[in-house]
N, C-alpha and C positions, 0 to 999 in steps of 0.2 A: 502321570508318566506311563503307568502300565497300560492305560487306555490308549495313549498315543501309539505305543508299540504294537498293540493289537490291531489298531487302525492301519498302520503302515504294513503289517504282515498281511492283513486282508487285502490291501491294495496291491501288494506284490503278487499274491495268489491270483487275483483277477487278471493282472497283466500277463502272467504265465499262461493262464487258460485262454486268453484272447490270442496270444501268439501261437499257441498250439492249434487253435481253431483256424487261424489264417493259413498256417502251414498245411493243414489238412485240406482246406479249400483249394489251395494252390495245386495240390496233387490230384484233386478230384477231376475226373473226366468232364468235359463240357457237356452240358445238357441243353437241349432246345436252342442250340446255337449261342449260348451265353457261357463265357468262361470267367471263372472267379479271378479277381485281380490278385496276383501273388504278392507275398511279403517282399519288400525291396531288398532287405538284407539277405533273405533266403535266396532270392533270384541272383543277387550279386555273387554269393558264395557258390551257387550252382554253376554260374558262368565261369568262375575261376577254376572250379573242379573240372569242368568240361574241357577248358583250355589246357589244363595240366595233363588230363588223361589223353587228350589228342596229341600233345607234345611227346608224351612217353610212348604212345602207340606208334607215332611216326618214326621214333628213334630205334624201335625194336626191329630186329631182323625178321623178314617174312618167312613163313614156314612153307614147306612143300605142299601142304594140304590146303592151300587157299589163303595165304597171308593171315592166318589166325595166330595171334601172339599171346604170350603169357601162359599161366598155368592152365587156362581154360582151353588151350590148343587141342583140337580134335575131340573136345568133350561138349556135351549138351549143357546150355545155360538156360535155366527156367524152361526146359523142354525144347529149346531151339538152339541151333548152332550160332556162334558169334559171327556176325557179318564180316566179310573181308574188308580190310581198310582200303579206301580208294587210293590208287596210285597217283603220285604227284604229276605223272606224265600222262594221265588219262585224257586230259584235254590237250588237244594239239591243233595244228593248222591243217587246212585242206590241201595246200600245195606249197612247194618251195623249190628253189634251185639256187645253187651257189657256184660261182665260177671264178677261177684265177684267170682273169682276162689277159694278163701279161703272158702267162704260160699257155693260154688258149685251152684250158682244161676244166671240165666240169668236175667239181669236187663232190657234190652230192645233190640228189633231187628226189622229189616225191610228187606224183601227179602233175608233172610239169606242163602237160598239155591239156589239163582240165580247164574247161571254159568257166570263168568266174568274173563277176562284175568288177571292173578295175577301180571303181570309186575315184578318189582324187588322184590316183596315179595317172589318170587321164591328163592331168595338168603338165606332166613331163612331156608328153607329146605336143600339147599346146605350146609350151615354152620352146620346144624344138622348132616348131613351125615359125614362131615369132622371131626367134634368133636367126633363123635362116634368112628371113626378110631383112633383118638388121645387117647381116653379113653381106647380103646382096645390095645394100645401101638404098633399099626402097623405103625404109623407115629408119628412125634413130632412137636410141635409148633415151635421148633427151627430148623426144617429142612430148608435147603437152596434150594429154588426152582429156576430152570433156566427158564426164560420166553421164550416161543416158539413164532414163527412168528405168528401162529394162535391166540395166546392169546393177543399179542401186537396189533393185527389188529381187535380185537373184536368189536370196535366201541361203540358209545353211551357214557354213563358216564364212566369215566376211571381214573386210577391213572397215566396215561401217561407212562405206562411201555414200555420198549424197548426190542426188541428181543435180546436174549443173556444176558440180565441183570439178576442178581442173587438177590433174595429177600427172606427174612425169611417167612415161612408159616404164622406165627402170624401176620405179617404185611399185608399179602394178606387178611387174615380174617378181620382185622381192616378196610382195604380198602373196603371190601365188605359191612361192616356194616355202616361205617361212610360216605364214598364217593359214595357207590353203584357202585363200580368199576366193569364193565363187564370184563375187561382184567384180573383183579385179580381173578374173579370167574373162568374163563377158565383155568388160570394157576394153581389154587389150585385143580381144578377137574382133570386136566391132571396128577398132582403129585400123587393124590390118586388112580386113576383108569387107568392111561395110556392114555386114550382118553376121550373126552367129552361125546361121545355116551355111553361108558361103565359107566360113572359116572351118566348119566341121568337114566340109567336102575336101578342103586342103589337108586336114588332119588324116582322113582316111586314105587319101592319095599318098601321103607321106608314109603311113603305116604299111601300105602295100609295097612301096618301094624298099622298105626295110625288111621285107619278108615276114611281116607279122600276119601269118596266114589265118589265124584263128581269132583275130581281133576286129571288132566293129565298134565305132564310136558314134554316138548320137548327140552329144553335146560337148562343150569345151571344158566343163568342170568336174564331171563324173557323178553328178547327182543322179538318182534313180531314173533309168530310161529303159523301156522295153527293147531288148535286143542288144543292148550295150554289153560287150564282153571282151575278155582278153584271157591270156594264160601267163603262167610264171615264165615260160620259155620266151613268149613274145615280149614280155616286159624286160627280160634280160637283153634281148636283141635291141630293143628300144634304148635301153640305158647305155649299152656299149656304143651304139652309133651316136647317141647324144653326147657322151663324153669325148668321143673322138672328134666330132665336129665342133663342139663348143666347150672345151675344157675350162674356159674361164667362168662358165656358169656356176661351177662349184664355189669358187671364191666369191663371186659377185652376189650369189643368191643362196644356194643350198646349204653352205657351211655356216651361214650367219646364225648365231645363237639367239639374237634378238633383232627386233625391228621396231623403230620408233616412228609412229605415224599418226598423230603425235603421241598417242598412247603407246606404251611399251608392250610388245607382243613377244612371247617366248616361242621358239621353234617347236613345232609339233613332233619332230623326230626324237624319240626317247633315247637313242644311242649317241646322238650328237653331244659331245662334251662329257660323256660318261664312259665311253670306250675309246681307248687310244687308237688313232689312225682313222676313225670314222669322219668322213667329210661330206656326207649327204645320205639320202637324197630326197625321199618323199613318203609321206604317210597317206592313208586313205581309209574311209569307212562308209559303207552303206549297209543297211540291214540284210540285204540279199546275199552279200558276200562275206560280211564280217570285217575284221580289221586287217588291213594290208600294209606292207612296208617294203620299200626298196632301200637297201643299204649299200653305200659305196664306201670303200676304205682302202688305205694303203698300208702294206706290211712288208718290211724289208725290200722296198723298191718295187713290190708287185701290186698291181691294181686288182682289187677284189670287188665283186658285185654279188649281192644276195637278194633274192626276192622271196617274200613271204606273203601268201594270200590266204584269206579265210580263217583268221584266228577268231575264237569265240569272244575274246575280250582283250583289252589292252595289255593285261598282265601276261597272258599266254603269248601274245605277239612279241612282247619285249623279251620274254624268256627264250622263245624259239629263235628269234633273230639273233640274240646274243650268242646262243649255243652254236648256231650255224657259223657265225663269224669267228668265234674262238676256235672252232674245229678247223676252219680255213687257215687261221693264223698258225695253228699247230702244224698243219701240213706244209705251209710255206717255210716255217722254221726248220722242220725236219728235212725238207728238200735242200735248203741252203746248207744245213749241217752236213748232209751227204756229199754235196759238191765240194765242201771244204776238205772233207776227208780224202776224196779222190785226188784233189789238187795237191794235198800234202803227200799222198802216196807217190804221185808222179815225180815230185821234187826229190823225194828220198831215193 
């Protein structure tokens, strides 16, 4: 019995020594490009501690001496000053503009005339041109479109169209709005103008007529193309004209949360269905620009449009687009409240 106890004690001591060795190895700097594998329990605990520390640091008020928090504020830690905590607003977007279209008033803007690749926001202009042709009765939303080899091979975001497949034009437009289908855009353009190049000429002519002075389009879908550019202000002008000419496009295409074709696709617009009043419009991304978004919404009977260009990631795009929209909502509410007070004063 005594021998068994001594055996188990020896075994326990060996386990403790092994654990200490692994913990030391985990802390040891890498040598010759080889890093020791850390103990999993220690790594998990370290991760939990790091998250807890980050949470506490984020909740502490920043100091005047460079956002250094806690008792170490302004003091040296191991011979160095504590690094300032990064601001949650450090990452932002390259350009934006928000407008109360009903009141014809710009609410706020930043770098609104900076030239940035529009990415898939290009499809808004493409849809504008197509719907103009429908309105002129040159084509119909119920036209059957044969998918070409070129359209099927467009690449990027797609409806997974196959060469030879036959699709209604209205489904191609919905695919452009909801799924941002590049294959759908090429197929629709070919149906309207015969070739994509001819359709792009129609797009640039339309852009010029709308006063989009800093915009140039090289293709129908917004995939990377040298010289393809636009601005937040030009995209605002495009959206205003588009909604005025084809208000039904929101209901038919841009406000649809899902599209079944036959697979179910979720709308790429992150504000649609999550922020009250939002009814469109279009997302976009290419590496040269970052993440773009045009948001359309209604608040207290007012039409609002917000354009965000060049977010570094989807999270920042969503955060900034939401912030701009809620600021616009607040201004509209304040304006309506002010009118109510004036009206009440007149009656009294």
